[in-house]
C-alpha positions as semicolon CSV with decimal commas, in nm:
position;residue;x (nm);y (nm);z (nm)
1;M;3,890;-0,875;1,845
2;S;4,125;-0,603;1,970
3;V;3,869;-0,463;2,239
4;S;3,921;-0,439;2,577
5;N;3,781;-0,697;2,815
6;N;3,577;-0,456;3,000
7;Y;3,379;-0,366;2,655
8;H;3,287;-0,709;2,611
9;I;3,182;-0,761;2,988
10;K;2,959;-0,425;2,939
11;L;2,819;-0,598;2,574
12;R;2,731;-0,881;2,713
13;E;2,535;-0,713;3,017
14;L;2,360;-0,515;2,786
15;L;2,256;-0,785;2,498
16;D;2,161;-0,977;2,836
17;S;1,926;-0,663;2,965
18;F;1,805;-0,628;2,637
19;V;1,678;-1,001;2,595
20;H;1,462;-0,961;2,884
21;D;1,346;-0,604;2,783
22;V;1,199;-0,811;2,498
23;Y;1,039;-1,145;2,665
24;K;0,888;-0,876;2,927
25;I;0,737;-0,650;2,653
26;T;0,623;-0,939;2,408
27;K;0,461;-1,148;2,717
28;E;0,190;-0,831;2,674
29;F;0,145;-0,819;2,278
30;P;-0,177;-0,882;2,170
31;R;-0,248;-1,320;2,119
32;D;-0,257;-1,333;1,774
33;E;0,080;-1,243;1,737
34;L;0,201;-1,516;1,923
35;Y;0,351;-1,688;1,662
36;G;0,415;-1,400;1,429
37;V;0,611;-1,081;1,643
38;V;0,630;-1,280;1,970
39;S;0,819;-1,556;1,814
40;Q;1,003;-1,395;1,553
41;L;1,143;-1,103;1,789
42;R;1,253;-1,338;2,076
43;R;1,423;-1,550;1,831
44;A;1,581;-1,264;1,711
45;A;1,686;-1,045;1,998
46;L;1,834;-1,442;2,193
47;S;2,010;-1,525;1,887
48;V;2,212;-1,163;1,867
49;V;2,338;-1,254;2,182
50;L;2,331;-1,633;2,126
51;N;2,642;-1,549;1,851
52;Y;2,825;-1,283;2,015
53;I;2,895;-1,603;2,317
54;E;3,009;-1,815;2,032
55;G;3,207;-1,601;1,781
56;S;3,346;-1,424;2,083
57;A;3,493;-1,821;2,238
58;R;3,639;-1,898;1,920
59;R;3,844;-1,550;1,860
60;S;4,133;-1,763;1,859
61;Q;3,970;-1,847;1,515
62;K;3,953;-1,479;1,344
63;K;3,742;-1,591;1,054
64;V;3,531;-1,852;1,197
65;C;3,493;-1,549;1,520
66;K;3,395;-1,271;1,227
67;N;3,163;-1,483;1,102
68;F;2,953;-1,526;1,439
69;L;2,987;-1,158;1,496
70;W;2,769;-1,070;1,127
71;I;2,530;-1,334;1,245
72;A;2,474;-1,133;1,524
73;Y;2,471;-0,821;1,391
74;G;2,226;-0,931;1,151
75;S;1,999;-1,047;1,382
76;F;2,048;-0,693;1,600
77;Q;1,903;-0,542;1,273
78;E;1,646;-0,758;1,261
79;A;1,552;-0,755;1,630
80;K;1,540;-0,379;1,606
81;Y;1,334;-0,331;1,348
82;L;1,041;-0,562;1,483
83;I;1,043;-0,353;1,841
84;E;1,022;-0,049;1,589
85;F;0,730;-0,261;1,425
86;S;0,584;-0,339;1,754
87;I;0,541;0,053;1,812
88;R;0,428;0,129;1,522
89;E;0,114;-0,123;1,577
90;S;0,114;-0,001;1,928
91;F;0,186;-0,381;2,032
92;V;0,407;-0,172;2,301
93;S;0,467;0,188;2,401
94;E;0,639;0,436;2,267
95;A;0,788;0,524;2,571
96;R;0,912;0,118;2,674
97;G;1,014;0,029;2,333
98;G;1,232;0,402;2,253
99;G;1,394;0,267;2,620
100;I;1,449;-0,045;2,449
101;L;1,577;0,098;2,111
102;K;1,799;0,321;2,298
103;K;2,003;0,057;2,461
104;A;1,989;-0,157;2,140
105;D;2,164;0,151;1,972
106;E;2,421;0,099;2,228
107;I;2,427;-0,254;2,115
108;G;2,423;-0,149;1,785
109;A;2,698;0,039;1,794
110;M;2,923;-0,146;2,035
111;L;2,857;-0,457;1,775
112;W;2,953;-0,243;1,474
113;G;3,264;-0,122;1,634
114;I;3,351;-0,494;1,666
115;L;3,323;-0,596;1,327
116;K;3,498;-0,250;1,216
117;N;3,828;-0,313;1,425
118;S;3,824;-0,678;1,363
């Protein structure tokens, strides 16, 4: 991964903020979604940051690192879809969900940039 350390710091901060946003909004989801969308969305959001961290910790093992980043990117796409789904199902307002999706777009572009250049 040949991007600057500041890039990784910014991405890590965005990922942390994203996960906390997901946890905040899902606290207000319908109770009957606790074991459905809430659980799946939280798991996917945490998977993004955890796989990114584990991949970053293995930078010297380039193939292993890239594999973790691909997993992070896949989980990111899953989380993004679940937020879009939650907006359509009115589990979260378009304004709140849209704000998280805007942050998600920046995260996605950054993750893709790392993958494309590694």
